[in-house]
C-alpha positions as CSV (number, residue, x, y, z in Angstrom):
1,M,-19.4,26.8,-61.6
2,S,-23.0,27.8,-61.5
3,G,-26.5,27.1,-62.7
4,Y,-26.7,30.1,-64.9
5,R,-27.6,29.5,-68.5
6,L,-29.0,31.4,-71.5
7,G,-32.5,30.8,-72.6
8,P,-33.1,29.2,-76.0
9,A,-34.0,32.4,-77.7
10,A,-30.9,34.1,-76.4
11,K,-28.7,31.3,-77.7
12,A,-30.5,31.4,-81.1
13,A,-29.9,35.1,-81.3
14,G,-26.2,34.6,-80.8
15,H,-25.9,35.9,-77.3
16,R,-23.1,34.6,-75.1
17,L,-22.6,34.4,-71.3
18,H,-19.6,34.9,-69.0
19,V,-20.1,33.9,-65.4
20,H,-17.7,35.0,-62.7
21,E,-17.4,33.8,-59.1
22,S,-16.5,37.5,-58.1
23,L,-16.2,40.8,-59.8
24,G,-16.0,44.5,-58.7
25,S,-18.8,45.4,-61.1
26,T,-20.4,43.5,-63.9
27,N,-21.1,46.8,-65.8
28,T,-17.4,47.7,-65.5
29,Q,-16.3,44.3,-66.7
30,A,-18.6,44.4,-69.6
31,M,-17.5,47.8,-70.7
32,E,-13.8,46.8,-70.3
33,L,-14.4,43.9,-72.6
34,A,-16.0,46.4,-75.1
35,R,-12.9,48.6,-75.0
36,Q,-10.9,45.5,-75.8
37,G,-12.9,44.9,-78.9
38,E,-15.8,42.7,-77.7
39,R,-19.0,43.7,-79.6
40,G,-21.7,41.5,-77.9
41,P,-24.4,40.8,-77.3
42,L,-22.6,39.4,-74.2
43,W,-24.0,38.8,-70.7
44,V,-21.6,39.2,-67.7
45,V,-22.9,37.6,-64.5
46,A,-21.2,37.7,-61.1
47,L,-22.1,35.3,-58.2
48,R,-20.6,38.0,-55.9
49,Q,-20.2,41.7,-56.8
50,E,-17.9,43.8,-54.6
51,A,-18.3,47.3,-56.0
52,G,-21.8,47.5,-57.6
53,R,-23.1,50.9,-58.4
54,G,-26.4,52.5,-59.3
55,R,-27.4,55.8,-60.9
56,R,-26.0,59.1,-60.0
57,G,-22.9,57.6,-58.3
58,S,-24.9,55.6,-55.7
59,T,-23.8,52.1,-54.6
60,W,-25.7,48.9,-55.2
61,A,-25.4,46.2,-52.5
62,S,-25.1,42.7,-54.0
63,L,-26.2,40.1,-51.4
64,P,-25.8,36.3,-51.9
65,G,-28.5,34.7,-54.0
66,N,-29.4,37.9,-55.7
67,L,-29.1,38.5,-59.5
68,T,-26.2,40.7,-60.7
69,A,-25.9,40.7,-64.5
70,S,-24.9,43.1,-67.3
71,L,-25.6,42.9,-71.0
72,L,-23.1,44.4,-73.5
73,W,-25.1,45.6,-76.4
74,P,-23.7,46.9,-79.7
75,V,-25.2,50.3,-80.7
76,S,-23.0,51.5,-83.5
77,D,-25.9,51.2,-85.8
78,V,-28.3,53.0,-83.4
79,D,-29.0,56.7,-83.5
80,P,-27.3,58.1,-80.4
81,V,-30.5,59.9,-79.5
82,Q,-32.2,56.5,-79.2
83,V,-29.6,54.7,-77.0
84,P,-31.1,55.9,-73.7
85,S,-34.4,54.3,-74.6
86,L,-32.6,50.9,-74.1
87,G,-33.3,51.5,-70.4
88,F,-37.0,51.1,-71.0
89,V,-36.4,48.0,-73.1
90,A,-34.6,46.5,-70.1
91,G,-37.5,47.4,-67.8
92,V,-40.1,45.9,-70.0
93,A,-38.0,42.7,-70.4
94,L,-37.3,42.4,-66.6
95,I,-41.0,42.8,-65.8
96,A,-41.9,40.1,-68.3
97,A,-39.2,37.8,-66.8
98,L,-40.4,38.4,-63.3
99,K,-44.0,37.6,-64.2
100,R,-42.9,34.3,-65.7
101,T,-40.5,33.4,-63.0
102,I,-43.3,33.5,-60.3
103,K,-45.7,31.9,-62.8
104,L,-48.5,34.4,-62.8
105,P,-51.6,33.2,-64.5
106,L,-51.8,34.2,-68.1
107,H,-54.0,37.2,-69.1
108,P,-57.3,35.8,-70.4
109,E,-56.9,37.7,-73.6
110,A,-53.4,36.5,-74.3
111,P,-53.0,33.9,-77.1
112,E,-52.5,30.3,-76.2
113,R,-48.8,29.3,-76.4
114,K,-47.1,26.0,-76.0
115,G,-43.3,26.1,-76.0
116,G,-43.4,29.5,-77.6
117,F,-46.1,31.9,-78.6
118,A,-48.5,31.6,-81.6
119,G,-46.9,31.8,-85.0
120,G,-43.3,31.5,-83.8
121,L,-40.6,28.9,-83.6
122,Q,-41.2,26.3,-80.9
123,F,-38.7,26.0,-78.1
124,S,-38.9,23.2,-75.5
125,R,-39.0,24.9,-72.1
126,D,-40.6,22.2,-70.0
127,P,-41.2,22.5,-67.1
128,R,-41.1,26.3,-67.4
129,E,-43.7,28.6,-68.9
130,P,-43.0,29.9,-72.4
131,S,-41.2,33.3,-72.9
132,C,-41.8,35.9,-75.5
133,E,-38.9,34.8,-77.6
134,A,-39.9,33.1,-80.8
135,A,-38.2,34.6,-83.9
136,G,-40.4,35.6,-86.7
137,A,-43.6,36.1,-84.6
138,A,-46.0,38.8,-85.6
139,P,-45.3,42.0,-83.7
140,Q,-48.8,42.0,-82.1
141,D,-48.3,38.4,-80.8
142,E,-45.0,39.5,-79.3
143,I,-46.7,42.5,-77.6
144,D,-49.5,40.4,-76.2
145,C,-46.9,37.9,-74.9
146,L,-44.9,40.6,-73.1
147,R,-48.1,41.8,-71.6
148,S,-49.5,38.4,-70.6
149,G,-48.6,38.2,-67.0
150,G,-52.0,38.3,-65.3
151,I,-52.4,40.8,-62.4
152,S,-48.9,41.7,-61.7
153,P,-47.5,42.9,-58.4
154,F,-44.5,44.5,-60.1
155,R,-44.3,48.1,-61.1
156,L,-41.8,50.2,-63.1
157,K,-40.7,53.3,-61.4
158,W,-39.4,56.0,-63.8
159,P,-36.7,55.9,-64.9
160,N,-35.0,52.6,-63.9
161,D,-36.4,50.8,-60.8
162,V,-38.8,47.9,-60.2
163,L,-41.1,48.1,-57.2
164,V,-43.2,45.6,-55.2
165,S,-45.8,47.1,-52.9
166,G,-43.9,50.4,-53.1
167,A,-40.6,48.9,-52.1
168,K,-37.6,48.7,-54.4
169,L,-37.0,45.2,-55.8
170,A,-34.6,45.9,-58.7
171,G,-32.5,48.6,-60.2
172,L,-31.2,49.1,-63.8
173,L,-28.1,51.0,-64.9
174,L,-27.5,51.9,-68.6
175,E,-24.1,53.2,-69.6
176,A,-22.8,53.9,-73.1
177,E,-19.4,54.7,-74.5
178,T,-17.8,55.6,-77.8
179,H,-14.5,53.7,-78.5
180,P,-11.6,54.7,-80.8
181,G,-12.7,54.5,-84.4
182,G,-16.3,55.5,-83.6
183,R,-17.5,52.1,-82.5
184,R,-20.2,52.5,-79.8
185,S,-21.3,50.1,-77.0
186,A,-24.0,50.2,-74.4
187,V,-24.1,48.1,-71.1
188,I,-27.3,47.4,-69.3
189,G,-26.9,46.4,-65.7
190,F,-29.6,44.4,-63.8
191,G,-29.5,44.2,-60.0
192,V,-32.5,42.2,-58.6
193,N,-33.1,41.4,-55.0
194,V,-34.0,37.7,-55.3
195,A,-33.1,36.1,-52.0
196,A,-32.5,39.2,-49.8
197,S,-32.6,43.0,-49.7
198,P,-30.1,45.4,-48.1
199,Q,-31.1,47.1,-44.8
200,D,-30.7,50.6,-43.5
201,L,-31.4,52.3,-46.9
202,P,-33.0,55.7,-47.2
203,Y,-35.9,54.1,-49.0
204,P,-38.0,50.8,-48.6
205,A,-36.4,47.8,-50.2
206,T,-37.6,44.2,-50.6
207,S,-36.7,40.9,-52.3
208,L,-38.7,38.3,-54.1
209,S,-38.2,35.9,-51.1
210,Q,-39.4,38.6,-48.7
211,S,-42.4,39.1,-50.9
212,S,-43.2,35.4,-50.7
213,Y,-42.1,34.6,-54.3
214,E,-39.6,31.8,-53.9
215,T,-37.3,31.4,-56.9
216,R,-33.6,31.4,-57.8
217,A,-31.6,34.0,-59.5
218,E,-30.5,31.5,-62.1
219,D,-34.1,30.9,-63.1
220,L,-34.9,34.6,-63.4
221,F,-31.8,35.1,-65.5
222,D,-32.9,32.3,-67.8
223,Y,-36.2,34.0,-68.5
224,L,-34.6,37.5,-68.7
225,S,-32.1,36.5,-71.3
226,D,-35.0,35.5,-73.6
227,E,-37.3,38.4,-72.8
228,I,-34.6,40.9,-73.7
229,V,-34.5,39.3,-77.1
230,A,-38.2,39.8,-77.7
231,A,-38.2,43.4,-76.3
232,A,-35.2,44.4,-78.3
233,R,-36.8,43.1,-81.4
234,L,-39.8,45.3,-80.8
235,W,-37.6,48.2,-80.0
236,S,-35.9,47.8,-83.4
237,R,-32.8,50.1,-82.8
238,G,-35.1,52.7,-81.4
239,G,-37.6,52.7,-84.3
240,G,-40.1,50.8,-82.2
241,F,-39.8,52.8,-79.0
242,S,-43.5,53.8,-79.2
243,T,-44.4,50.2,-78.7
244,I,-41.9,49.8,-75.8
245,R,-43.3,53.0,-74.3
246,R,-46.9,51.5,-74.3
247,L,-45.6,48.3,-72.7
248,W,-43.7,50.3,-70.1
249,L,-46.7,52.4,-69.3
250,D,-48.8,49.2,-68.8
251,D,-46.8,48.4,-65.7
252,A,-45.8,52.0,-64.6
253,A,-46.0,53.0,-61.0
254,G,-47.8,56.3,-60.0
255,I,-49.6,57.2,-63.2
256,G,-52.2,59.8,-62.4
257,A,-50.8,60.3,-58.8
258,P,-48.7,62.9,-57.2
259,V,-45.0,63.0,-58.1
260,S,-42.1,65.1,-57.0
261,V,-38.8,65.2,-58.8
262,R,-35.7,66.8,-57.3
263,I,-33.5,68.3,-60.1
264,G,-30.4,69.7,-58.4
265,G,-31.7,72.3,-56.0
266,E,-35.1,72.5,-57.7
267,I,-38.2,70.4,-56.9
268,V,-40.8,69.8,-59.6
269,Q,-44.2,68.7,-58.3
270,G,-47.5,67.8,-59.8
271,I,-49.3,64.8,-61.3
272,F,-47.4,62.0,-63.1
273,E,-49.2,62.2,-66.4
274,T,-47.1,59.9,-68.7
275,I,-43.7,59.5,-70.4
276,D,-43.3,61.1,-73.8
277,E,-41.9,59.7,-77.0
278,A,-38.4,60.5,-75.8
279,G,-38.9,58.7,-72.5
280,R,-39.1,61.9,-70.4
281,L,-41.3,62.1,-67.4
282,V,-44.3,64.5,-68.0
283,V,-45.5,66.3,-64.9
284,R,-48.8,68.3,-64.9
285,S,-48.9,71.1,-62.4
286,D,-52.0,72.4,-60.6
287,D,-52.6,75.1,-63.2
288,G,-52.6,72.5,-66.0
289,T,-49.1,73.4,-67.4
290,R,-46.9,70.4,-68.3
291,R,-43.2,70.0,-67.7
292,T,-40.9,67.3,-69.1
293,V,-38.1,65.9,-66.9
294,T,-35.1,64.2,-68.3
295,A,-33.4,63.1,-65.1
296,G,-33.9,63.6,-61.4
297,E,-34.7,61.9,-58.0
298,V,-38.3,60.8,-58.1
299,H,-40.8,60.4,-55.2
300,L,-44.2,59.0,-55.9
301,G,-47.6,59.2,-54.1
302,S,-47.7,60.4,-50.6
303,A,-43.9,60.7,-50.4
304,A,-44.2,63.3,-53.3
305,T,-45.7,65.9,-51.1
306,A,-43.0,65.6,-48.5
307,A,-40.0,65.5,-50.9
């Protein structure tokens, strides 16, 4: 029915894939399967999504040729406090997949890899570049591999967007639910503008094609399914979030620049200093005081002063 397939690392890790011609929402479908007893890890992909949604009740337009996918992830053995940090795992994995999809040159300090990175199992990926997926690799090798994208045009906007030249390329949606009996599941939704971007939005949006990066959603998904394996292994059920946090900050948008966060009727303004060990945005005001933000509508750079 489609050209979607799991990468070799995802297959080796026991991940599975359901591809649908049309769905209302891949996140909704994945969570419904969880309610029925599915434990995952399971990918749900839709060629056409009719009722996609984003954070805070917003809609997500799914245009032909774009990537719409959700990953059902078991979190019964994860401290509930750590479950939200899966959103950062998803961001790190998506950035790594995007870098490899458009075949950025490797960072000069990255270890040489052929069919996998140094010290790990070898997967034949010809003619593609290797991903950061080899089981049993040393953690530092895996970190270097996830970072090894050369000079990247992609930036992570806190908490869940990917930007290109300041325009939105992708959105992530993390949802979690506790089922009868105490079993818990999380679903990570990925919406990536590959072929086209919606128009008439209240913010700039773009696609890989509009940014002169020609690829297919199927190829991006192939890489993504492997990169999430590597990133989740580093995350280690939340115990390795400090590593994921460093990787996320490597590609963060707006560090050291003005930021404005709308929280209900309040606006918090200052300099985007970092994210803390809980994934919260840290804003430094003019008088040097710092405030941590758990959720809100974020404006970066020059837009921050007008928010």
